ZAVEXMI-26835 format. One line per field, with one value per residue (C-alpha): x, y, z; residue number from 1. Coordinates in pm, 1 decimal, m for minus. Example, Ala and Ser with C-alpha at 12.3 -4.5 7.8 and 13.67 -1.06 7.14 Angstrom:
2
xx: [1230.0 / 1367.0] .
yy: [m450.0 / m106.0] .
zz: [780.0 / 714.0] .
nr: [1 / 2] .
END
This chain:
70
xx: [1712.2 / 1505.2 / 1621.0 / 1382.2 / 1054.2 / 812.6 / 477.1 / 220.1 / m164.1 / m227.4 / m9.9 / 333.2 / 562.5 / 862.2 / 1126.9 / 1271.2 / 1540.3 / 1256.4 / 945.1 / 740.5 / 537.1 / 260.7 / m7.9 / m273.0 / m195.3 / m500.1 / m430.7 / m767.9 / m622.4 / m418.3 / m409.8 / m112.6 / m326.0 / m557.6 / m285.5 / m264.6 / 65.1 / 36.9 / 317.8 / 405.7 / 686.1 / 890.3 / 993.3 / 1347.1 / 1614.2 / 1766.8 / 1994.8 / 1697.7 / 1782.0 / 1505.1 / 1453.6 / 1482.8 / 1366.7 / 1629.6 / 1904.9 / 2022.4 / 2336.0 / 2174.8 / 2213.6 / 1873.0 / 1663.4 / 1377.7 / 1111.1 / 893.9 / 958.6 / 752.7 / 608.5 / 819.7 / 715.9 / 614.1] .
yy: [m1623.5 / m1379.0 / m1347.1 / m1073.5 / m889.1 / m676.7 / m512.2 / m524.7 / m529.7 / m516.4 / m818.7 / m841.8 / m1100.4 / m1256.7 / m1490.7 / m1714.1 / m1987.3 / m2218.7 / m2106.7 / m1777.1 / m1646.5 / m1378.0 / m1225.0 / m965.4 / m615.6 / m504.2 / m184.3 / m244.2 / m576.1 / m500.9 / m862.3 / m1072.0 / m1392.9 / m1267.2 / m1268.3 / m1561.5 / m1634.7 / m1834.9 / m2043.3 / m2175.7 / m2422.3 / m2393.4 / m2754.1 / m2902.6 / m2953.6 / m3298.8 / m3265.9 / m3227.1 / m2869.5 / m2615.5 / m2414.7 / m2032.8 / m1718.5 / m1568.5 / m1794.8 / m2106.0 / m2293.6 / m2367.4 / m2112.4 / m2231.4 / m2237.7 / m1988.8 / m1928.1 / m1779.5 / m1625.3 / m1418.9 / m1588.3 / m1560.5 / m1301.0 / m1445.6] .
zz: [1580.5 / 1358.2 / 988.7 / 907.7 / 984.6 / 801.9 / 814.6 / 542.2 / 501.5 / 878.0 / 940.5 / 1114.3 / 938.6 / 1111.8 / 954.4 / 1205.8 / 1110.3 / 1015.4 / 820.3 / 832.5 / 1130.5 / 1104.6 / 1324.5 / 1263.8 / 1404.1 / 1590.2 / 1795.1 / 1999.8 / 2141.6 / 2472.2 / 2596.9 / 2475.1 / 2528.1 / 2257.8 / 1970.3 / 1752.7 / 1592.9 / 1265.9 / 1121.4 / 763.2 / 723.0 / 393.0 / 455.8 / 442.6 / 177.9 / 85.2 / 378.2 / 616.5 / 693.0 / 705.5 / 385.4 / 446.4 / 284.9 / 70.9 / 159.4 / m14.8 / m122.6 / m463.7 / m729.8 / m878.8 / m561.2 / m545.8 / m289.0 / m554.6 / m900.5 / m1127.0 / m1444.1 / m1756.8 / m2011.2 / m2336.8] .
nr: [1 / 2 / 3 / 4 / 5 / 6 / 7 / 8 / 9 / 10 / 11 / 12 / 13 / 14 / 15 / 16 / 17 / 18 / 19 / 20 / 21 / 22 / 23 / 24 / 25 / 26 / 27 / 28 / 29 / 30 / 31 / 32 / 33 / 34 / 35 / 36 / 37 / 38 / 39 / 40 / 41 / 42 / 43 / 44 / 45 / 46 / 47 / 48 / 49 / 50 / 51 / 52 / 53 / 54 / 55 / 56 / 57 / 58 / 59 / 60 / 61 / 62 / 63 / 64 / 65 / 66 / 67 / 68 / 69 / 70] .
END
């Protein structure tokens, strides 16, 4: 299942049920065997369920947050 997708800075990002995947978008490459998909795990929660981007049962859980202003 795909939870989201985006394109930015010459890369395509995909958010499956577990982690984040991305690949460089090179319009010159026409051979699927030359694409390299990269994967980043977001680890698991205390119940061994994959952490997901933008989805959490905990109200205090954040994937990332901006620094607090002084």
